[in-house]
PyMOL CGO cylinders between C-alpha atoms (Angstrom):
from pymol import cmd
from pymol.cgo import CYLINDER

trace = [
    CYLINDER, -54.52, -27.99, -10.37, -54.55, -24.59, -9.43, 0.3, 1, 1, 1, 1, 1, 1,
    CYLINDER, -54.55, -24.59, -9.43, -57.57, -25.04, -6.76, 0.3, 1, 1, 1, 1, 1, 1,
    CYLINDER, -57.57, -25.04, -6.76, -55.37, -27.61, -5.15, 0.3, 1, 1, 1, 1, 1, 1,
    CYLINDER, -55.37, -27.61, -5.15, -52.37, -25.39, -5.13, 0.3, 1, 1, 1, 1, 1, 1,
    CYLINDER, -52.37, -25.39, -5.13, -53.49, -22.61, -3.62, 0.3, 1, 1, 1, 1, 1, 1,
    CYLINDER, -53.49, -22.61, -3.62, -55.75, -24.76, -1.03, 0.3, 1, 1, 1, 1, 1, 1,
    CYLINDER, -55.75, -24.76, -1.03, -52.78, -26.24, 0.04, 0.3, 1, 1, 1, 1, 1, 1,
    CYLINDER, -52.78, -26.24, 0.04, -50.24, -22.53, 0.02, 0.3, 1, 1, 1, 1, 1, 1,
    CYLINDER, -50.24, -22.53, 0.02, -53.37, -21.21, 1.82, 0.3, 1, 1, 1, 1, 1, 1,
    CYLINDER, -53.37, -21.21, 1.82, -53.50, -23.58, 4.51, 0.3, 1, 1, 1, 1, 1, 1,
    CYLINDER, -53.50, -23.58, 4.51, -49.83, -25.00, 4.80, 0.3, 1, 1, 1, 1, 1, 1,
    CYLINDER, -49.83, -25.00, 4.80, -49.36, -23.25, 8.00, 0.3, 1, 1, 1, 1, 1, 1,
    CYLINDER, -49.36, -23.25, 8.00, -52.16, -25.14, 9.91, 0.3, 1, 1, 1, 1, 1, 1,
    CYLINDER, -52.16, -25.14, 9.91, -50.09, -28.50, 9.46, 0.3, 1, 1, 1, 1, 1, 1,
    CYLINDER, -50.09, -28.50, 9.46, -46.53, -27.47, 9.61, 0.3, 1, 1, 1, 1, 1, 1,
    CYLINDER, -46.53, -27.47, 9.61, -44.41, -25.18, 11.59, 0.3, 1, 1, 1, 1, 1, 1,
    CYLINDER, -44.41, -25.18, 11.59, -42.93, -22.83, 8.96, 0.3, 1, 1, 1, 1, 1, 1,
    CYLINDER, -42.93, -22.83, 8.96, -39.82, -20.18, 9.00, 0.3, 1, 1, 1, 1, 1, 1,
    CYLINDER, -39.82, -20.18, 9.00, -42.47, -18.25, 6.80, 0.3, 1, 1, 1, 1, 1, 1,
    CYLINDER, -42.47, -18.25, 6.80, -45.61, -17.62, 5.38, 0.3, 1, 1, 1, 1, 1, 1,
    CYLINDER, -45.61, -17.62, 5.38, -46.55, -18.23, 1.75, 0.3, 1, 1, 1, 1, 1, 1,
    CYLINDER, -46.55, -18.23, 1.75, -47.56, -14.85, -0.07, 0.3, 1, 1, 1, 1, 1, 1,
    CYLINDER, -47.56, -14.85, -0.07, -49.92, -15.87, -2.89, 0.3, 1, 1, 1, 1, 1, 1,
    CYLINDER, -49.92, -15.87, -2.89, -48.68, -13.17, -4.96, 0.3, 1, 1, 1, 1, 1, 1,
    CYLINDER, -48.68, -13.17, -4.96, -49.42, -14.25, -8.76, 0.3, 1, 1, 1, 1, 1, 1,
    CYLINDER, -49.42, -14.25, -8.76, -51.18, -17.11, -10.71, 0.3, 1, 1, 1, 1, 1, 1,
    CYLINDER, -51.18, -17.11, -10.71, -49.98, -18.10, -14.44, 0.3, 1, 1, 1, 1, 1, 1,
    CYLINDER, -49.98, -18.10, -14.44, -52.32, -19.43, -17.14, 0.3, 1, 1, 1, 1, 1, 1,
    CYLINDER, -52.32, -19.43, -17.14, -52.67, -18.96, -20.94, 0.3, 1, 1, 1, 1, 1, 1,
    CYLINDER, -52.67, -18.96, -20.94, -56.41, -17.70, -20.69, 0.3, 1, 1, 1, 1, 1, 1,
    CYLINDER, -56.41, -17.70, -20.69, -56.62, -14.32, -19.39, 0.3, 1, 1, 1, 1, 1, 1,
    CYLINDER, -56.62, -14.32, -19.39, -60.67, -14.26, -18.66, 0.3, 1, 1, 1, 1, 1, 1,
    CYLINDER, -60.67, -14.26, -18.66, -59.69, -17.84, -16.64, 0.3, 1, 1, 1, 1, 1, 1,
    CYLINDER, -59.69, -17.84, -16.64, -56.73, -17.00, -14.94, 0.3, 1, 1, 1, 1, 1, 1,
    CYLINDER, -56.73, -17.00, -14.94, -58.21, -13.93, -13.80, 0.3, 1, 1, 1, 1, 1, 1,
    CYLINDER, -58.21, -13.93, -13.80, -61.59, -15.57, -12.50, 0.3, 1, 1, 1, 1, 1, 1,
    CYLINDER, -61.59, -15.57, -12.50, -59.26, -18.08, -10.73, 0.3, 1, 1, 1, 1, 1, 1,
    CYLINDER, -59.26, -18.08, -10.73, -57.18, -15.55, -9.22, 0.3, 1, 1, 1, 1, 1, 1,
    CYLINDER, -57.18, -15.55, -9.22, -60.26, -13.80, -7.69, 0.3, 1, 1, 1, 1, 1, 1,
    CYLINDER, -60.26, -13.80, -7.69, -61.97, -17.06, -6.61, 0.3, 1, 1, 1, 1, 1, 1,
    CYLINDER, -61.97, -17.06, -6.61, -58.81, -18.72, -5.11, 0.3, 1, 1, 1, 1, 1, 1,
    CYLINDER, -58.81, -18.72, -5.11, -57.40, -15.55, -3.09, 0.3, 1, 1, 1, 1, 1, 1,
    CYLINDER, -57.40, -15.55, -3.09, -54.19, -14.40, -5.28, 0.3, 1, 1, 1, 1, 1, 1,
    CYLINDER, -54.19, -14.40, -5.28, -52.90, -10.87, -5.48, 0.3, 1, 1, 1, 1, 1, 1,
    CYLINDER, -52.90, -10.87, -5.48, -52.95, -10.87, -9.17, 0.3, 1, 1, 1, 1, 1, 1,
    CYLINDER, -52.95, -10.87, -9.17, -52.35, -13.15, -12.38, 0.3, 1, 1, 1, 1, 1, 1,
    CYLINDER, -52.35, -13.15, -12.38, -50.12, -13.48, -15.33, 0.3, 1, 1, 1, 1, 1, 1,
    CYLINDER, -50.12, -13.48, -15.33, -50.79, -14.58, -18.86, 0.3, 1, 1, 1, 1, 1, 1,
    CYLINDER, -50.79, -14.58, -18.86, -46.77, -15.43, -19.39, 0.3, 1, 1, 1, 1, 1, 1,
    CYLINDER, -46.77, -15.43, -19.39, -44.73, -17.52, -17.30, 0.3, 1, 1, 1, 1, 1, 1,
    CYLINDER, -44.73, -17.52, -17.30, -41.79, -15.46, -18.55, 0.3, 1, 1, 1, 1, 1, 1,
    CYLINDER, -41.79, -15.46, -18.55, -43.26, -12.17, -17.44, 0.3, 1, 1, 1, 1, 1, 1,
    CYLINDER, -43.26, -12.17, -17.44, -44.09, -14.20, -14.15, 0.3, 1, 1, 1, 1, 1, 1,
    CYLINDER, -44.09, -14.20, -14.15, -40.38, -15.05, -13.28, 0.3, 1, 1, 1, 1, 1, 1,
    CYLINDER, -40.38, -15.05, -13.28, -39.19, -11.46, -14.36, 0.3, 1, 1, 1, 1, 1, 1,
    CYLINDER, -39.19, -11.46, -14.36, -41.51, -9.40, -11.85, 0.3, 1, 1, 1, 1, 1, 1,
    CYLINDER, -41.51, -9.40, -11.85, -39.66, -7.59, -8.90, 0.3, 1, 1, 1, 1, 1, 1,
    CYLINDER, -39.66, -7.59, -8.90, -42.09, -9.11, -6.24, 0.3, 1, 1, 1, 1, 1, 1,
    CYLINDER, -42.09, -9.11, -6.24, -41.52, -12.53, -7.03, 0.3, 1, 1, 1, 1, 1, 1,
]
cmd.load_cgo(trace, "trace")
């Protein structure tokens, strides 16, 4: 799912006129090694292993 959503967020502006460009700030997953690798592979700026920390971030 992360791969598909990452691709969609990265390319959505090619298909639709958007009022803003999505920013891929952080991806979230339970396994730190896996989510870190996914962030690097799919172009996310960072990652979290807790959705609670993710939604509390000032940049989200």
